[in-house]
C-alpha positions as CSV (number, residue, x, y, z in Angstrom):
1,X,0.0,0.0,0.0
2,X,1.3,3.5,-0.8
3,X,1.1,5.6,2.4
4,X,1.8,9.3,2.6
5,X,3.1,10.7,5.9
6,X,2.7,14.4,6.4
7,X,4.8,16.6,8.7
8,X,5.5,20.3,8.7
9,X,9.2,19.5,9.3
10,X,11.3,16.6,8.3
11,X,14.3,16.3,10.6
12,X,15.7,12.8,11.3
13,X,17.8,14.1,14.2
14,X,14.8,15.9,15.8
15,X,12.8,14.8,18.8
16,X,9.1,14.6,19.6
17,X,7.0,14.5,16.5
18,X,10.0,14.2,14.2
19,X,11.2,11.1,16.1
20,X,7.7,9.6,16.1
21,X,7.4,10.2,12.3
22,X,10.7,8.4,11.7
23,X,9.6,5.5,13.9
24,X,6.3,5.2,12.1
25,X,7.9,5.4,8.7
26,X,10.2,2.5,9.7
27,X,7.3,0.4,11.1
28,X,5.2,0.8,7.9
29,X,8.1,0.2,5.6
30,X,9.0,-3.0,7.3
31,X,5.3,-4.1,7.0
32,X,5.7,-3.8,3.2
33,X,4.1,-0.4,2.5
34,X,5.7,2.2,0.2
35,X,6.2,5.3,2.3
36,X,6.5,8.9,1.0
37,X,7.0,11.8,3.4
38,X,5.6,15.2,2.6
39,X,7.0,18.2,4.5
40,X,7.1,21.9,4.4
41,X,10.7,22.0,5.7
42,X,13.3,19.3,4.9
43,X,16.4,19.5,6.9
44,X,18.2,16.3,5.8
45,X,17.9,13.3,3.5
46,X,18.0,9.6,4.3
47,X,18.9,6.8,1.8
48,X,15.9,4.7,0.7
49,X,13.4,7.2,2.2
50,X,11.4,9.3,-0.2
51,X,10.8,12.8,1.0
52,X,9.0,15.5,-1.0
53,X,8.8,19.2,-0.1
54,X,5.4,20.8,-0.3
55,X,5.2,24.6,-0.9
56,X,7.0,27.1,-3.0
57,X,8.3,30.5,-2.0
58,X,8.7,31.5,1.6
59,X,5.6,32.8,3.3
60,X,4.9,34.2,6.8
61,X,4.6,31.3,9.2
62,X,0.8,31.6,9.5
63,X,0.3,31.5,5.8
64,X,2.9,28.8,5.4
65,X,1.0,26.6,7.9
66,X,-2.3,27.2,6.1
67,X,-0.7,26.4,2.7
68,X,0.7,23.1,4.0
69,X,-2.5,22.2,5.7
70,X,-4.4,22.3,2.4
71,X,-1.7,21.5,-0.1
72,X,0.0,18.4,1.5
73,X,-2.9,16.0,1.5
74,X,-3.9,17.1,-2.0
75,X,-0.3,16.6,-3.3
76,X,-0.1,13.2,-1.7
77,X,-3.3,12.1,-3.4
78,X,-2.2,13.5,-6.8
79,X,0.9,11.3,-6.4
80,X,-1.2,8.2,-5.9
81,X,-1.2,7.9,-2.1
82,X,-3.8,5.3,-1.1
83,X,-3.7,6.4,2.6
84,X,-2.7,9.8,4.1
85,X,-1.5,9.8,7.7
86,X,-0.8,13.3,9.0
87,X,1.4,14.2,12.0
88,X,0.6,17.9,11.4
89,X,-2.5,20.0,11.4
90,X,-3.9,19.3,7.9
91,X,-7.2,19.3,6.2
92,X,-8.2,16.2,4.2
93,X,-6.1,13.4,5.7
94,X,-7.4,9.9,6.3
95,X,-5.8,9.7,9.7
96,X,-4.8,12.5,11.9
97,X,-2.2,11.7,14.6
98,X,-2.4,14.1,17.5
99,X,0.7,14.2,19.7
100,X,-0.3,17.4,21.5
101,X,-4.1,17.5,21.8
102,X,-6.3,20.4,20.7
103,X,-4.3,23.6,20.2
104,X,-7.2,25.6,21.6
105,X,-6.9,23.6,24.8
106,X,-3.2,24.2,25.0
107,X,-3.7,27.9,24.6
108,X,-6.4,27.9,27.3
109,X,-4.3,26.0,29.7
110,X,-1.2,28.0,29.1
111,X,-2.3,30.7,31.5
112,X,-1.3,28.3,34.3
113,X,2.4,28.6,33.4
114,X,2.5,31.7,31.2
115,X,0.1,33.9,33.1
116,X,-3.3,35.3,31.9
117,X,-1.8,38.3,29.9
118,X,0.6,36.1,27.8
119,X,-2.1,33.4,27.3
120,X,-4.5,36.0,26.0
121,X,-1.8,37.3,23.7
122,X,-1.4,33.8,22.3
123,X,-5.1,33.4,21.8
124,X,-5.4,36.5,19.6
125,X,-2.1,36.1,17.7
126,X,-2.7,35.3,14.0
127,X,-0.4,32.2,14.1
128,X,-2.3,30.6,16.9
129,X,-5.7,31.6,15.5
130,X,-4.8,29.9,12.2
131,X,-3.7,26.8,14.0
132,X,-7.0,26.6,15.8
133,X,-8.9,27.1,12.6
134,X,-6.9,24.5,10.6
135,X,-7.3,21.9,13.3
136,X,-11.0,22.5,13.6
137,X,-11.4,22.0,9.8
138,X,-9.1,19.0,9.8
139,X,-10.8,17.2,12.6
140,X,-14.2,17.8,11.0
141,X,-13.1,16.9,7.5
142,X,-15.2,14.3,5.6
143,X,-12.0,12.5,4.6
144,X,-11.1,11.8,8.1
145,X,-11.4,8.1,9.0
146,X,-9.5,7.9,12.3
147,X,-7.9,10.1,14.9
148,X,-4.9,8.7,16.7
149,X,-4.3,10.1,20.1
150,X,-1.1,9.5,22.1
151,X,-3.1,9.2,25.4
152,X,-6.7,8.9,26.6
153,X,-6.4,12.4,28.0
154,X,-5.8,13.7,24.5
155,X,-8.5,11.5,23.0
156,X,-11.1,12.8,25.5
157,X,-10.0,16.4,24.9
158,X,-10.3,16.0,21.1
159,X,-13.6,14.2,21.3
160,X,-15.1,16.9,23.5
161,X,-13.6,19.9,21.6
162,X,-14.5,18.7,18.1
163,X,-17.4,16.3,18.6
164,X,-15.4,13.4,17.2
165,X,-17.5,10.1,17.3
166,X,-16.1,7.3,19.5
167,X,-15.7,5.0,16.5
168,X,-13.2,7.4,14.9
169,X,-11.1,7.8,18.0
170,X,-8.2,5.5,19.0
171,X,-5.5,5.8,21.6
172,X,-2.0,4.6,20.6
173,X,0.6,5.0,23.3
174,X,4.2,5.7,22.2
175,X,6.9,3.1,22.8
176,X,10.3,3.3,24.4
177,X,13.6,2.1,22.9
178,X,14.5,-0.5,25.5
179,X,17.9,-1.2,23.9
180,X,18.9,2.4,24.6
181,X,17.0,3.2,27.7
182,X,17.9,0.5,30.2
183,X,19.3,0.3,33.7
184,X,23.1,0.9,34.1
185,X,25.1,-2.4,34.1
186,X,26.9,-1.3,37.2
187,X,27.6,1.6,39.6
188,X,30.2,3.3,37.3
189,X,27.7,5.8,35.7
190,X,26.3,6.7,39.0
191,X,29.8,7.5,40.3
192,X,30.9,9.3,37.2
193,X,28.0,11.8,37.2
194,X,28.5,12.5,40.8
195,X,32.2,13.2,40.4
196,X,31.6,15.3,37.2
197,X,29.1,17.6,39.0
198,X,30.6,17.5,42.5
199,X,27.7,15.6,44.1
200,X,28.5,13.7,47.3
201,X,28.6,9.9,46.7
202,X,25.9,9.2,49.3
203,X,23.5,12.0,48.3
204,X,20.1,11.2,46.7
205,X,19.9,12.6,43.2
206,X,16.9,13.5,41.1
207,X,16.9,14.6,37.4
208,X,14.5,17.0,35.6
209,X,14.6,16.6,31.8
210,X,13.0,18.8,29.3
211,X,12.8,22.2,27.6
212,X,10.0,24.6,28.6
213,X,10.8,24.6,32.3
214,X,7.7,26.4,33.4
215,X,5.2,24.1,31.7
216,X,7.0,21.0,32.8
217,X,6.8,22.0,36.5
218,X,10.4,23.1,37.4
219,X,9.1,26.2,39.3
220,X,7.2,24.0,41.7
221,X,10.0,21.4,41.9
222,X,12.4,24.1,43.1
223,X,9.9,25.4,45.6
224,X,9.4,21.9,46.9
225,X,13.1,21.1,47.0
226,X,13.7,23.6,49.8
227,X,11.8,21.5,52.3
228,X,13.0,18.0,51.3
229,X,14.8,16.0,54.0
230,X,18.3,14.7,53.5
231,X,19.5,17.5,51.2
232,X,19.0,15.7,47.9
233,X,20.5,17.1,44.7
234,X,18.7,18.0,41.5
235,X,20.2,18.1,38.0
236,X,18.2,20.0,35.3
237,X,18.9,18.7,31.8
238,X,17.5,20.9,29.0
239,X,17.4,24.5,27.9
240,X,15.0,27.3,28.3
241,X,15.1,31.0,27.4
242,X,14.2,31.8,31.0
243,X,16.9,29.6,32.5
244,X,18.5,32.6,34.2
245,X,15.3,33.3,36.2
246,X,15.2,29.7,37.4
247,X,18.8,29.8,38.5
248,X,18.1,33.0,40.4
249,X,15.0,31.4,42.0
250,X,17.2,28.5,43.2
251,X,19.6,31.1,44.7
252,X,16.7,32.9,46.5
253,X,15.4,29.6,47.9
254,X,18.9,28.8,49.3
255,X,19.2,25.6,47.2
256,X,21.5,26.7,44.4
257,X,24.4,24.5,45.8
258,X,22.2,21.5,45.3
259,X,20.6,22.4,41.9
260,X,22.7,21.9,38.9
261,X,21.7,23.3,35.5
262,X,23.5,21.0,33.0
263,X,21.9,22.4,29.8
264,X,20.9,20.3,26.8
265,X,22.8,16.9,26.8
266,X,23.1,14.2,24.1
267,X,23.6,11.6,26.8
268,X,20.4,11.9,28.8
269,X,20.3,8.2,29.4
270,X,23.4,8.5,31.6
271,X,21.6,11.0,33.8
272,X,18.6,8.6,34.2
273,X,21.0,5.8,35.1
274,X,22.8,7.9,37.7
275,X,19.6,9.3,39.3
276,X,17.2,8.0,42.0
277,X,14.1,9.5,40.4
278,X,12.8,11.7,37.6
279,X,11.1,15.0,38.8
280,X,8.5,15.8,36.1
281,X,5.2,17.2,37.5
282,X,4.2,18.9,34.3
283,X,1.3,21.3,34.1
284,X,0.4,20.1,30.6
285,X,1.8,17.0,28.9
286,X,-0.1,15.1,26.3
287,X,1.9,12.0,27.0
288,X,5.4,12.4,28.5
289,X,7.9,10.1,26.8
290,X,10.6,11.2,29.2
291,X,8.8,9.5,32.0
292,X,8.7,6.1,30.2
293,X,12.4,6.6,29.3
294,X,13.4,7.2,32.9
295,X,11.4,4.3,34.1
296,X,13.0,2.1,31.5
297,X,16.3,3.0,33.1
298,X,15.1,1.7,36.4
299,X,14.0,4.8,38.3
300,X,10.5,6.0,39.3
301,X,9.1,9.1,37.7
302,X,7.2,11.7,39.8
303,X,4.8,13.0,37.2
304,X,1.3,14.6,37.4
305,X,-2.3,13.8,36.6
306,X,-2.0,16.4,33.7
307,X,0.5,14.0,32.0
308,X,-0.9,11.3,29.7
309,X,1.7,8.9,31.0
310,X,-0.1,8.9,34.4
311,X,-2.7,6.7,32.7
312,X,-0.3,3.8,32.5
313,X,0.8,4.0,36.2
314,X,-0.5,1.0,38.2
315,X,-1.9,1.4,41.7
316,X,1.6,0.6,43.1
317,X,2.9,3.8,41.5
318,X,0.0,6.2,42.3
319,X,2.2,7.7,45.0
320,X,4.3,9.2,42.3
321,X,1.4,11.0,40.5
322,X,0.8,14.6,41.6
323,X,-2.9,15.6,41.5
324,X,-2.1,19.4,41.4
325,X,1.3,20.2,39.9
326,X,0.9,23.8,41.0
327,X,0.8,22.8,44.7
328,X,4.4,22.9,46.0
329,X,3.4,21.1,49.2
330,X,1.9,18.2,47.3
331,X,4.8,18.0,45.0
332,X,7.2,18.0,48.0
333,X,5.2,15.2,49.6
334,X,5.3,13.1,46.4
335,X,9.0,13.7,45.8
336,X,9.8,12.9,49.5
337,X,7.8,9.7,49.5
338,X,9.3,8.6,46.2
339,X,12.8,9.2,47.4
340,X,12.1,7.3,50.6
341,X,10.5,4.3,48.7
342,X,12.7,4.4,45.6
343,X,14.2,1.0,46.0
344,X,10.7,-0.5,46.2
345,X,9.2,1.6,43.4
346,X,12.1,1.3,40.9
347,X,11.5,-2.3,39.8
348,X,7.8,-1.6,39.5
349,X,8.5,1.4,37.2
350,X,10.9,-0.7,35.1
351,X,8.3,-3.4,34.6
352,X,5.7,-0.9,33.5
353,X,8.1,0.7,31.0
354,X,9.0,-2.7,29.5
355,X,5.4,-3.2,28.5
356,X,5.6,-0.2,26.1
357,X,7.8,-1.5,23.3
358,X,7.9,-0.2,19.8
359,X,7.0,-3.7,18.7
360,X,3.7,-3.4,20.6
361,X,3.2,0.0,19.1
362,X,3.8,-1.4,15.6
363,X,1.2,-4.2,16.1
364,X,-1.5,-1.7,17.2
365,X,-0.7,0.7,14.4
366,X,-1.0,-2.1,11.9
367,X,-4.5,-2.9,13.3
368,X,-5.5,0.7,12.8
369,X,-4.2,0.8,9.2
370,X,-6.0,-2.4,8.4
371,X,-9.3,-1.1,9.9
372,X,-9.0,2.1,7.8
373,X,-8.2,0.1,4.6
374,X,-11.6,-1.6,4.9
375,X,-13.3,1.7,4.8
376,X,-11.4,3.2,1.8
């Protein structure tokens, strides 16, 4: 079957949607389908993978997004695509894969970490208004056969926002690369990270991973850190334009000596392997791959009910799920309990992560493709 995959940007070295696109292309190619990727921006080429650029001259980003939304599905069908699967907000695809939920919901919820004035500015900005219009038209398109959501939280939001019938909605959780994300084979990595960053050998260590510090809950983590017993250390892996304000906040709280801002790192797995837990009480996270990756490395993840990954946490890990990620007292309690019980919780977290293989993802995606084929 000739399948078109649509994405605003094609970047094999990227993360998030770009990584999921590459994984899906590999899965479908191994299943015997012919894959053609259509993108507005092409940053690299890969042998044996056909990538076509959609769009001509440069346009302002709002117009470029609208052009791609209409032009990409049409271009794919002109080229003979039998199935169009879009990873972007487009109009006329057979399947829309939503890795971020409704944009209108994101803009609405952004006031919790951006503040009301900045959230309002987003809501009225042309770029965000065009995104909301395009997604509304896309999810209500007559061509749409299925909506693939990365979590039930996203599925519920999309169904409520756009009135999508239950028979069109399916939840497909991401997988985790268990060959890459796995427990350390010995204590060497744990010692190396502590020596590298001047952390006492016996000190407990948590890691926060991600860009967009405010949305992912770092402000509350820092406030909670002040009151944790045992003087644990925290390493922040990632970048943010407001990094300086978070560093100053740590200084004001008197915890700067125990909070290390390591910046973006290519070796994130080593930080997971060296840590005792992941601190990730995000205020808005459609899924949260980083939590599964940390758990696959054998550490528990303190996340929040606003993260899709919380759906896969069994009762034994509910102590790691924060109900209100804006509540620094609750975050402190969850972090403290998880640090205290980490040796008990770690093997449970590892067992959960090992259920979410890309092989499982591939089987479930194949079932979705086959169900849609019967309707074409």
